[in-house]
C-alpha positions as CSV (number, residue, x, y, z in Angstrom):
1,M,0.0,0.0,0.0
2,D,1.8,3.1,-1.3
3,V,0.1,6.0,0.6
4,G,2.3,8.6,-1.1
5,L,1.2,7.4,-4.6
6,A,-2.4,7.3,-3.5
7,I,-2.1,10.9,-2.3
8,R,-0.7,12.0,-5.6
9,V,-3.5,10.3,-7.6
10,Y,-6.3,11.7,-5.5
11,R,-4.7,15.2,-5.6
12,Q,-4.8,14.9,-9.4
13,L,-8.4,13.9,-9.3
14,G,-9.2,16.9,-7.1
15,D,-10.5,14.8,-4.2
16,A,-9.4,17.0,-1.3
17,G,-11.2,14.8,1.3
18,M,-9.3,11.7,0.4
19,V,-6.0,13.6,0.2
20,M,-6.5,14.9,3.7
21,G,-7.5,11.5,5.0
22,L,-4.5,9.8,3.5
23,E,-2.1,12.5,4.7
24,R,-3.1,11.5,8.2
25,L,-1.9,7.9,7.5
26,R,1.6,8.8,6.6
27,G,4.0,7.0,9.0
28,V,1.5,4.2,10.0
29,E,3.7,1.1,9.8
30,D,1.2,-1.5,11.0
31,R,-0.2,-2.8,7.7
32,K,-3.5,-4.1,9.2
33,L,-4.0,-0.8,11.0
34,L,-3.3,1.1,7.8
35,A,-5.7,-1.1,5.9
36,G,-8.3,-0.5,8.5
37,H,-8.0,3.2,8.2
38,I,-8.2,2.9,4.4
39,A,-11.4,0.8,4.7
40,L,-12.8,3.5,7.0
41,L,-12.1,6.1,4.3
42,Y,-14.3,4.0,2.0
43,D,-17.0,3.7,4.6
44,D,-16.5,0.0,4.9
45,Y,-17.0,0.0,8.7
46,Q,-17.2,-3.7,9.4
47,R,-14.0,-4.5,7.4
48,A,-12.3,-1.6,9.1
49,Q,-13.3,-3.0,12.5
50,D,-12.0,-6.5,11.7
51,L,-8.7,-5.1,10.5
52,F,-8.3,-2.8,13.5
53,L,-9.0,-5.8,15.9
54,A,-6.3,-7.8,14.0
55,S,-3.8,-5.0,14.2
56,G,-1.4,-4.0,17.0
57,R,-3.8,-1.3,18.1
58,P,-7.3,-3.0,18.5
59,I,-8.6,0.0,20.5
60,A,-8.9,1.8,17.2
61,A,-12.0,-0.2,16.6
62,L,-13.7,1.2,19.7
63,E,-12.6,4.7,18.7
64,M,-14.1,4.3,15.3
65,R,-17.5,3.1,16.5
66,R,-17.5,5.9,19.1
67,D,-16.7,8.5,16.5
68,L,-19.5,7.1,14.3
69,L,-22.0,7.2,17.2
70,H,-22.5,3.4,16.8
71,W,-23.0,3.0,20.5
72,D,-24.3,-0.6,20.5
73,Q,-21.1,-1.8,18.8
74,A,-19.0,0.6,20.9
75,L,-20.3,-0.8,24.1
76,K,-19.6,-4.4,23.1
77,L,-16.1,-3.5,22.1
78,A,-15.5,-1.5,25.4
79,Q,-16.6,-4.5,27.4
80,T,-13.8,-6.6,25.9
81,L,-11.1,-4.1,25.0
82,A,-11.4,-1.4,27.6
83,P,-13.7,-2.1,30.5
84,E,-12.8,1.2,32.1
85,E,-14.5,2.9,29.2
86,V,-17.9,1.2,29.7
87,P,-19.4,3.9,32.0
88,Q,-18.5,6.7,29.5
89,V,-19.8,4.7,26.5
90,S,-23.0,3.7,28.4
91,V,-23.7,7.4,29.3
92,Q,-23.2,8.5,25.7
93,H,-25.4,5.7,24.4
94,A,-28.0,6.6,27.0
95,R,-28.0,10.3,25.9
96,Q,-28.6,9.2,22.3
97,L,-31.5,7.0,23.4
98,E,-33.0,9.7,25.5
99,F,-32.8,12.2,22.6
100,K,-34.7,9.7,20.5
101,G,-37.4,9.4,23.2
102,D,-36.6,5.8,24.1
103,Y,-36.7,6.4,27.8
104,P,-36.8,2.8,29.0
105,A,-33.7,1.9,27.1
106,A,-32.0,5.2,28.1
107,L,-32.8,4.5,31.8
108,K,-31.3,1.0,31.5
109,M,-28.1,2.5,30.0
110,F,-27.8,5.2,32.6
111,E,-28.2,2.6,35.4
112,Q,-25.6,0.4,33.7
113,A,-23.2,3.3,33.6
114,L,-23.8,3.9,37.3
115,G,-23.3,0.3,38.2
116,A,-20.0,0.1,36.2
117,L,-18.8,3.2,38.0
118,Q,-19.6,1.8,41.4
119,Q,-17.8,-1.4,40.6
120,Q,-14.7,0.5,39.5
121,Q,-14.8,2.6,42.7
122,Q,-15.2,-0.6,44.8
123,A,-12.2,-2.1,43.0
124,T,-10.1,1.0,43.6
125,Q,-11.0,1.0,47.3
126,A,-10.2,-2.7,47.7
127,E,-6.8,-2.1,46.2
128,A,-6.2,0.8,48.5
129,M,-7.2,-1.3,51.5
130,R,-4.7,-4.0,50.4
131,G,-2.0,-1.4,50.3
132,A,-1.7,-1.6,46.5
133,R,-1.5,1.4,44.3
134,P,-4.9,2.1,42.7
135,S,-5.1,1.2,39.1
136,Q,-6.3,4.7,38.2
137,G,-3.0,6.1,39.4
138,G,-2.0,8.6,42.1
139,G,-1.1,12.2,42.4
140,K,-2.5,14.7,39.9
141,G,-3.6,12.0,37.5
142,G,-5.5,10.1,40.2
143,S,-7.2,13.4,41.3
144,E,-8.2,14.1,37.8
145,D,-9.6,10.6,37.3
146,K,-11.6,10.9,40.5
147,E,-13.1,14.2,39.4
148,A,-14.0,12.8,36.0
149,S,-15.5,9.7,37.7
150,E,-17.6,11.9,40.0
151,A,-18.7,14.1,37.1
152,L,-19.8,11.0,35.1
153,Q,-21.6,9.7,38.2
154,A,-23.5,12.9,38.5
155,T,-24.4,12.8,34.8
156,A,-25.7,9.2,35.2
157,L,-27.8,10.1,38.2
158,S,-29.3,13.1,36.5
159,G,-30.1,10.9,33.5
160,I,-31.8,8.3,35.8
161,A,-33.9,11.1,37.3
162,R,-35.0,12.5,34.0
163,C,-35.9,9.2,32.5
164,T,-37.6,8.0,35.7
165,L,-39.8,11.1,35.7
166,R,-40.5,10.7,32.0
167,L,-41.7,7.2,32.7
168,G,-44.0,8.3,35.5
169,D,-42.1,6.9,38.5
170,L,-42.4,10.1,40.4
171,R,-41.4,9.0,43.8
172,R,-38.2,7.4,42.6
173,G,-37.5,10.4,40.2
174,L,-37.7,12.9,43.1
175,R,-35.0,11.0,45.0
176,Y,-32.6,12.2,42.3
177,D,-33.9,15.7,41.9
178,E,-30.7,17.4,43.2
179,F,-28.9,16.0,40.2
180,T,-31.7,16.9,37.9
181,Y,-31.6,20.6,39.1
182,A,-27.9,20.6,38.4
183,S,-28.3,19.4,34.8
184,S,-31.6,21.1,33.7
185,R,-33.0,24.4,34.8
186,S,-36.2,24.6,32.7
187,M,-38.7,21.9,31.9
188,L,-37.6,19.4,34.4
189,D,-37.6,22.0,37.2
190,W,-41.2,22.6,36.4
191,L,-42.0,18.8,36.2
192,I,-40.5,18.4,39.7
193,I,-42.6,21.2,41.1
194,L,-45.7,19.7,39.5
195,C,-44.8,16.3,41.0
196,R,-44.3,17.8,44.5
197,L,-47.6,19.7,44.1
198,S,-49.5,16.6,43.2
199,F,-48.2,14.8,46.3
200,Q,-49.1,17.8,48.5
201,L,-52.6,17.9,47.1
202,L,-53.0,14.2,47.7
203,E,-52.2,14.9,51.3
204,G,-54.8,17.6,51.5
205,V,-52.7,20.7,51.2
206,S,-54.2,23.4,49.1
207,Y,-52.5,24.8,46.0
208,S,-52.3,28.3,47.3
209,L,-50.9,27.3,50.6
210,W,-48.2,25.2,49.0
211,C,-47.4,27.6,46.2
212,H,-47.2,30.8,48.2
213,G,-45.9,29.3,51.4
214,G,-42.9,27.7,49.7
215,S,-39.7,29.2,48.4
216,M,-40.2,28.0,44.8
217,N,-41.6,30.0,42.0
218,C,-44.6,28.2,40.7
219,R,-44.9,29.9,37.4
220,P,-43.6,27.6,34.6
221,P,-40.5,28.7,32.7
């Protein structure tokens, strides 16, 4: 595979996109990895994935599926190639499902992300108790990893709250409302107010007493 020759040919043809794509492949010595990138340029994703997996850098298959927003395939690859990436991929997949309105599937993905994060945290704590160095590293890198993990956990919890409210499980959804407030300040804020109002009304508290006696603004955004 002569990348230099291919660049010259596509330059003569006036195909700037292929020229730029091939330019990025200069210096790639792994032939299967190079072939995988070329297959990707031709939109042959399955062949590209097979070549990436057979190369010396199989993680490129996961990166490709993630870049293409192929979350089902990305999640399967993460589970085998990079388990530490499962929470992040699960959250991204959940966001796509939520955007499409598939709230049951999105809720499942957010819960999967949260479960994977908790497992990673437990493993790190177990290593620390045994006196071993945590796998996520120490010092500045460990601190950054911890902050990223906490941010991802908050994202997963807020996603669970949103999807749970959308599915009508009000009591469970309200347990996550602090994360919901942090991630959404408009429609979901009003949904939570309505949910709380409905519970108060069921308990015999009048609308005016609850609305004017509380600290929340009851006019919808």
